[in-house]
C-alpha positions, 0 to 999 in steps of 0.5 A: 499500500502506498502511503506519504508515512510508514506506519509505526509498531512492530506488527508493520513492515514496509519496503521504500519504493525507489523510483529509478532504473532497476539493474543487474550489476554483472562483475566478471573477469576483466569487465563489468556490465550494467544490464537494465530489466529489459536486457539493454546493456547500459554500462556506459550510461552508469559508468560510475556504477561500473567503475565501484563495482570493480572496486568490490574486490571479487572476481565474479558477482551480479548485484541486483538493485535500483539506480536513483537520483535523490532530491533534497529531501531523500526522495528519489526522482525519476525526471533528475535521473533521466536528466543526470543520463544526459536526457535534458538539461540537468543540475545533477552529475551522472556521478550523483547517481546512487545504486542501492543494492537489493540482492546478491544474486551470485558471488564466486567466492574462488 
């Protein structure tokens, strides 16, 4: 249920709905790919996310998450994300795009 504020009390659980692009970050030997839910390779569009993923210290892994740009109140702003990706003039730099990881889908522990 979409509400303005999360409910209070121990009987409630909630999840933040981020308004961004759902991505899978594939770290492979020698390369990182950022793949959209539709299967498109957007590594070049999300170069900063790919660069950070290289620094995680694992040779192979797949991370599921959402790329977002936050407004001054910490809320995700899809229009700001699109502008940061260069679709329209923007006050946001592509390096301001954050990646919220939800799941580690694969990890090569070798």
